[in-house]
N, C-alpha and C positions, 0 to 999 in steps of 0.2 A: 601413498606419499612419496615424491622424491626425497632420495634422504640423500647425506652426505658421501656416506657409502659409495651409492648409487652413481653420483658427480663423478668418484677418484676412480670406478670401473670407466668410465665413459672417456675420462680426461686421457689415458693411456693411447685409446683405438683412435681417438681422433689426433693427439699430438702426431703419432706414425701416418695418418693419414695427410695431416701437412706439410709434414715433414718430406714426404715422397710424393707428394702432388702429383709432381711431375710438369713436360712445359705448359700446358693449357693454361694453368693456373695465373693470376697477377702476378709480372712482377717486372713492373718495367722501371721502377726507385730502384735507386742504387742502395747497395749491399750497407745495414743497419741504420737504413734512413727513416725506418716504423720502431728504434729504439726496442727495449724489451720490452716486458709486463711488468709494472709494480706491484705492490701486493693487493692494491687495491681495486684491481683489472683494468686499468689503463695504461697506455702507450706510454713509458717512461722511466725512470731508471729503477732502483728496488725500491724506492718507498717513497717517492714521491713521482706523480706526472712531470711530464712535457708537452712541451705545444704541434708535436709530432700524433700525426696520425698510424694508426695500426697497420699493422699488415704492409703488403707493398705494390699497393692497385693505383695507379696515374690519374690522374683527373678526370680518365675513360674508363677505367677500372674500379672493380671492388678486389678489395683485399680481407685478410682473417688472419686472427690467433687463437691459438688454446695456450693455456699454459699450466703449470701445476708450480706451488711454490712451497718449500719446506724449511721450518725458522725453528732452531734448536736452540734457544738460553738453557739459561743456569736452572728456573726453576720453573720456567714454562714450553710447551710447542705449541707453534700457528702453524696453519695447512693451508692454503690456500689457492682455491684450481677456478677456472673461468676459459670467457670466451671473451672476443673483441672482433668485431667488424668496421673495417674502413672503408665511407664510402665517398670514391671518387675525388679520396684524397682531400676530402675536405670534412666530412661529418665523420663520428668516431660513435660508435655504440658496444657497448661492454655491460659483462655480467659477471657475477665472482661470489663465490662461498668461501666462507672463512670458517674454520675451525678451530678454536681457542682452550685447549687443554689447559684446566685450572694447579695441575701440579699437587702439591702438597697444600696449598691454598684453601684447595677445596678438591678431597680428596677424589677422584673417580667422577668428577664433574667433567663437563667442557660449557663453553659457552656459541653457537654459531650464529653467522650474520650473514644476510643477504646484501649485494651491493647493486645496484642498478646504475651506468654512468652514461654521463654523452659528454659527447665533445666538438664543439666548431671552430674550425679554422679562420681567425677575421682575416689577416691580414700576411702579408711577406712569405718566405721560402727561407726556412732554415741552412737549406744548403746552396740554391741557386742564386741566392742574393747576396752575391762577394761581394758584389759593388757598390752595394749600400749597408750602413750603419743596422737597419734597420731589422729587428729580430723575426721571425715567423711567431705572433701573438696565437691563443686560443682559449676561448672561453668554455669552459667544462661545471657539470655538477653529477655529484654521486648521489644517490637515493641510497640511504643506508637502514636496514630492518634490522634489530635483534632480535634472534629467535628466541632466547632464555634470558629476557630480560629480569624475570624474579631469581634467575638462581644466584647472581651476584648484586649486576649492577642495583636492582631496587633498595637491598639490603643497603649498598653504599651510599646509597642518598639521590641518585641520579633521575632525572626528571623525566625522562619519554624514553620509549624502546624505538625510536626511528627518530631522523634527523636528515636535513639533506646541507652537504656542504658543496659551497658553489668558489669555484678559481678561477685564474687566469692567469695564464702562465706564458715566457717568453724564452725563447730554443734559438740559442744561433750557431751553428757549424764553421770555425774557422779552419779554412785550409791553409795548410801549411801553418799552421796559427803558434805556434810553438815548438823553436829548434825544429821549424821542418815539419814537424807532426800536427794534423789535426787535433782541433780544439775544441770541445762543445762546452755551452755555456748555458745554463738554464737557470732562470729565475720561476717561481711562484706564489702569489697571494691567495691564501686561501681565509674564507668567511666559516667558520665553523664554531658549534657546541658539544662536539666530539667529544668522549672520553676512553683515550686509549683506540681512537679508530673508529670507534664503537662499538667496539668490544663490550667498555664498563657502561654502556646507556649514552646517553645524553642528557647534558646539561646538569647541574647539580647545588648544591646548596651555596656554593661559595659565589658562583654564575648560573643564570639560563639564559642568556643573551648571546646572539652572534658577536664573535669577535673575531678583530682580522691575523694571522698568522703567516710568518714567512719562511719559502721553501727553497733550496737551493742545490746543483747536483755542478759538478766541474768533471771531465773526464778527457784522455790525451788519448789518442790512438796510437800504438806504438806500431802496427800494422793495420792497412784496411779490415781486420778480419778481429784483431784484439785490442782492447780497451779498459784503463786502468781509471777510476775517478773516486770521489770523496760524495757525500751528500749528509745534508742537515736539515732537519725539520723542527721546526719549533711548536708547541702544541698547546689545546691549553689546561689549565689547574682546575675544573671547577668543583672539586668533590674534597671538603674539608677530611675527611678519610683516609685519605693517601694524597701524597704528592706524586702528581705526573711530571714528569721530563721527557725534554726536549731527545728524537731519534737523532743516531747520525749511524753513518755505516763507509766504507772502505770496500771498494765494489773490484772485478774482475770481470768482463763480459767478452765471453768469445763469440763469432758469429760466421762458422765457417762458411756458410752459407747462405740463401736468401728462403733456405729454408727449417731452419734451425737456431736458437743460439740458448748458449749456457749463461746462466751468471752464478757467480758465488761471490759474498760478502761475509766482512765479520762486521757484524752491528753492535754497537752503542746503547741500549732503549733505557736504561736508566733504571728509575723506580717502577714496578706495575704493582701495583696493590699493595699488600703486605712486603712483599721482594723487593731487594735494594739491588743498586748495583748490575742489571740484569745485562749479560752478553752471553753473544751464541754467533755461530757459523748461521747463514743463508743461503740455500740452496734452491736455484730455481731451473726449468724446463719450460722453451717456447717453442712451438713448429705455429711457421708462416706460409704465406703466401701471398 
């Protein structure tokens, strides 16, 4: 059976391969137009997906990314590793494995989760449709399966060990949009019943049905390769045992070339299980072609 450590060992060689893949790789799109990788494996910001398709493949090419993310907050640690393939700048397929260390809440225990994603660009182009207000719009889904449902989620009252988030994202890059700097805006509407992204299961005693939540990002490119931005993600509150708060972060993304991207963020995640006001640092590396 493939373990999380096996995936971690595979991540570095895969990232290096993508980072130095060379001229044969798909790279027809502009720098940073595939975004970075959000924590669930889709192309986007740090904590939510955008309408952009992973990689640098054009409508005639296939692109791909691999990523590794480490989130260190006050009482917990989350690591995520995965890959995504962009098909002809139209369809994105992704897979991520998350590992959430439970810290002092349940010492020496962790929760792992698999996430399989698909995203389809429906209409528009976030960059080249500058003469139209229409953003790039994509429809996506993320199937999530909690591998350690009995460790904590079931004890807290979660109803299921798996669920599917369905979302629609709209993304627009305004060239010279803010004081002469490129400005990216994104809005995502998600139907979900995941508790803490699914790490604490799906549904609960307060609610076991899908509800719609809003997520948003804004980023300003200080240079072609350096962006700063903010994100906000509203979330369900399905479990009476512990309140669930919305996520937010302030991030810096550095994309020196089309083969590698780095993201650092300061994240405020609110209450997680029995711990309140969880804050910490998010670091991610992505290899692309």
